[in-house]
N, C-alpha and C positions, 0 to 999 in steps of 0.2 A: 356895370352892375347887371343890366339886362342881358348882356352877352354871357356873363358868368352863369346866370340862371338857365339861359338857353343851352349853353354848352353842357352844364350838369344834367339837364333833362335829356339831351341827346345821348350822352354817355349811358345814362340809366336805361333809355329805350333800346340802345344797341345791346346792352347786357341782357335785357329781356328777350330780345330777338335771338341772341345766341343761346340762351337757356331753352327757348322754344325749339330751336334747331336741334339741340342735344336731345331733348325729349322726343322729337320725331325720329331721331336716329335709333332710339331704343325700341321703337315700335317695329315689329318684324313684318316684313313683306314676304312674298314667296321666294324672292331671290336671296342668295347668300351674300353677306358682306361681313368682313372681319370685325366691324364695330359691334356686332351683336354680342360678342363674347367679352366686351370690355368690362362689364360690371360683374362678371363671374369671378368669384374669389376662390382661391385654392389654398389649402393648408400647406405651407412651406416651412418645415422645421419649426412648427409652433406658432407661426404668425400667418394671417390671411393676406395674400397678395393677389393682384389681378393675374389672370391667365397669361396675358401678354408679357409678364415679367418673369415667367418660368418656362416659356415655350415660344416657338415661332408660330404665328397664326397667319395662315395663307389661304387663298382661294384655290381649290383644286379645279373646280368648274363652276358654272353659274348656280348650281344648286348644292354644292358641297364645300364645306370649310375643312381645311387640314390643320391639325394642331400637332406640332412636333416638339416634345419636351426636350429641354437641354440636358436633363438628367434622367436616366432610365427609370429610377424608382418613382418618379413623378407621374409616369404614364397612368397608373391606376387612380391616383388621387385626382388628376385633371379630368379623367373620364367620369369619375364619380361626381365631381363638382359640376360638370356640365349637365349630367343627368339630373342632379338634384336641384339645379336652378329652375326658376319658374318660367322658362322659355319653351318648355315642351319639346326639347330636343333629345334625340336618342343616339349618342355617339357610339362608334364601334372602333376598337383598336385593331390595327392591322400591322403587326410587327412593331416598328418604332414610331408609327404615326397614328393619330386618332382622326378618323373621318367622321365629320358631323354633317349628315345629310339634312337638308331643310325640307320638312314635310310640306306638302301642298296645303294651301289654305282652303278651307271649305267656304262656301258662300256665306254661311251664317257667321263664321269667324271673321270674315272680311268686314261684314256689316258691324260687328262688335268693335273691331279695331278702328273703323271709321268713326264710330261714336266716341271712342277714346281720344282719337286725334282731334276731333271737333271740340271736345272738352278742353284739351290742352290748348287749342287755338283760342278758345274763349277766355281761358285763364291768362294767356299772353295779352289779349286785347284789353282785358280788365287792368292788368298791370300797367300797360301803356297809358290807359286813361287815368289811372291813379297818379302816375307821374305828371300828367298834364294838370290834374287837379292841384297837386302839391305846388307845381310851378306857378299856377295862377294865384294860389293863396300867397305865395311869396311876393308876387307883383302887387296884390291888394295890400299886404302889410307895408310894402315900401311906399305905396300911395298914401296910406293912412299916416305913415311917419313923415310924409312930405319929402321923401327922398327922390321921388320921380313925379312927373306930371301925369295927368289922365291920358294924354295922347301917348306917352311912353308906355303906360300900362296897357292900353289898347293894342299898341303895336307889338308889345311883348307877348300878349295873349294870342294875337293873330299868328305870330311866328311859332309859338308853342303848338297851336292848333294845326299848322301846316306840318310840323314835325310829327304830331300825333297821327294825322292822316297818312303820312308817308309810311310810318312804321306799321300801322294797322293794315295798309295795303300790302306791305311785305309779308306780314303774317298770313294774310289771306292767300297770297300767291304761293307761299310755302305749303299751306294747307291744301290748296287745289292740286299741287304737284304730288303731295303724299297720297291724297285720295285717289288720284289717277294711278299711282304706283300700286296702291292696294287693290284697285279694281282690275288691274291688268292680270289676265289669266295666263 
């Protein structure tokens, strides 16, 4: 019973960590990476689909993303979708390929992005702590129902605390790496 609660808590904490990792990937740094365009949606014959489902998205160089549509008529639609998204990108079509240069980040914008990243990290930490709280409540309920002993409850809470510490440390490590990435000029 204790192992089930621990396993469930660890799975939830892992999902929280993955969600935080995905949130960090959406925050733009000065360098180009193809994941930036993952949530840009393009009108494809009446339905909205991600850019990577209608075109090849590649890196041309460290500061430029290349988008090559599979169908010629999609060129203008993809360019418009990238321009209209909230990423502040200015694509330029060159024949059959769209070049998306990554603008340099200003010092002020970097500081704003660091605030956003820290907020995301705090949200992830709170989520991990909420999982700990829920697991500890499950232990208390089992103790109240006399399904486990006080020693088992204490041992279970200690294991959950170790998991919590581990995942919060991971979140902090990912935050530090992203901050360093944002501050790199």
